[in-house]
Steps between C-alpha positions, in 0.01 A plus 500: 500500500673209318790571261274423202233753623773759543639429151150537350452830684845615371401405146178704525655803660791506252274470203284784624792719568672438169179562308437820682772665285755523786855452361607129540789563731298721743204258488709190589678697778169620657361145487810350646531750789128463579513120518816501699364737746169323543607137508854525639502812712672837482844347580508332153508842333857547607598267217345714232801737423745214515297289262466791258869557494597128479280453198664773291860460630589201279779542245289336224248785524765752368417364155139636527577876479771445249278304260222754558742779406595298194144472393431871571804607283398274212134599526571868502672491164393400145649161556169315477403678178848434349489123594155480335604691180819284462295168525228635286735573211643145508155340530292729275469240222390219735122441550419641838851646502384824665341307791794270522726806513307642790513171686873469446538863608310411817736213567810711446370800694397287783848340517620847577229659703386194707157664529180384327305830529800696366535259205141516410499882522825561306435257217119558490538871468676462167387160375127498550439820284724363226329159499151660486608733221608205288178304546596263780197385702461720812460193730817337360703823513413586866491134625845429362647803675311428819621139511847578371540754775440232763834343404671776700461298815629175345789589274803597727574735648168479698420686819220250563750211488726685740225538747406126456854406565514709812162370630595134439876525566573350157787601270411818309762412235338163441143663475638740243652224285186277549291780341702533187375189293134536606519867413647440156247226434210714594619778268533240220154358567341852519666577162378176344146583609536854368615367161217241479230753604623762269530257207147378567363857514679603181432191290259684277645844532790639288661786683846639415765460759788729584824437324845597640834473340791319672656842565185626672475185709865529613462876579201430723685220682807716563310704778396182699816306469632648830188357670595156368851553638357587843290184492802297385710635784223430761476138372880454495541637848203313646538167326876501517483545875724822494270698717200482732151616377543811710827587340363423150209730577735786580709438186188484281363822646840679438505376141138600445592850633781529259286371216219758541756781556709424192233381258195710611686792652312469830762678706356818655330522831154570362509160327673303764313624811162338395683175417675466836190634686284221339763236578514612864115505535458151346796356700364641823154356419637152435720501810223629717280212367778254582537633856123499548468151367775385730312641794183334367670164487655556834150566649354189343782286609502640857120426517566154364271569198759414233593170661141393561400580139801310363422205722139504385595495128751215561238316713262482206720227361437609143689363211800736442372600158150572635666704771693694231175554304337635817793734566503635135125561493524689822791703358310570175204628695705702744713635212191659349476725805857547638825606340772244460730654763237496774374149407846342511598655831163424664443137379840337480556467878184275496555328161870420531466235772213338310692486171818365664301247682373376165861499351449791257818682383469867621703630202257319250198624707644857490480492116161348508365755754641783296313389188196473724537847622549622139149383420370717797650804324270453197184380672235712671414651741853637564673398169760782524625448147145523363448843642839617380414395140164669532681819598759490221231407244193677614327445163477129582224397738609324817294189415688471164829513692371238738377254226819556309700374797289182548699287244823593673361409841407167358853458354656579843265254679590227247869582546455455876367149435791432267741619778337260747555206265849607392664690798834481312384793288568720805762289680731377222691825452562580870597131561750514211650822628494456877462115535193317639 
């Protein structure tokens, strides 16, 4: 068989295995071992244990369990509800202020948790019922949280960007900094859309809004001020170059532990055991996927599938922007079926040589790809955030959640186009801080 035929067979087998419901890590491992055995002989299996260990032995990956623990600690407390309440009190008199408060809460919570599903669940559990109770359209209420939750993989710290940095051997610090401006701009655009949509919906409706005194606003903000301090310390340590992302992750996890212990009194074993248990399970899942994806990439490289596919794409002699369009359409479609972690680790060994051959900046593409993968989190058939919102708001039909997220999908697609015309949106800040 030719390399392209082997690659096509790998694609079909991997798709069938992943859609069978087998865990991603186990599915990729089974496919890799089977193809190594059949096409390269039993001797090639001796590299399986070494490849597994090599993939998860990098110092940069120490940041993964630490950021996962950070998210687990924050997600286990009332931090999400408190962030939402504080923002709501300050924005209560603004048209669409309730929706804007939820989007802002998603941005702040995602900056701490680094997880899109955790952000959607934590903020949605509190925010959606409140928005529905105050007459906000169900589609806008759920769509705003579903889309706002996707920011968890763009606004640093981001586990997804760590894995992209490991897969492409690019600077994780630069990736983190590159995600800041696009993340803040997306939050601002989401808020502007929420304001416009709410103002249009309420143009003929007179509905009293909540009113809070300055004292009540300050009291609500007091609980979440330590969270702002944690974010500030992370930014100072990361952007000031005082520590590596792994060291910052450990510091942030320790500060989050002190925060939930002192503010929310989560100190006994019955409360802490589930938190650390969830963090261990999620970290092991991510690291197993990394190891399995490394084995999968090794198998495709050994069978010369990766190189052949890259040469084929380059050999098409497409305009570099047409090539980028093809790559992004592929990622959009694949992102509707596969989670971001698996997609990054499976596709970047093939895409990176093609992108570099067309002179695309890998830091810039990391931001572009992350926004692309965000869209996959709110589009069917997988659309993880859609199902999370359906669970936290069972009174809202899934189709309503889906249609409510469509405007935000269009906003993100438009922002990707803007990022292509103005790459400085992502590259200006890291170039200013670290140099070109």
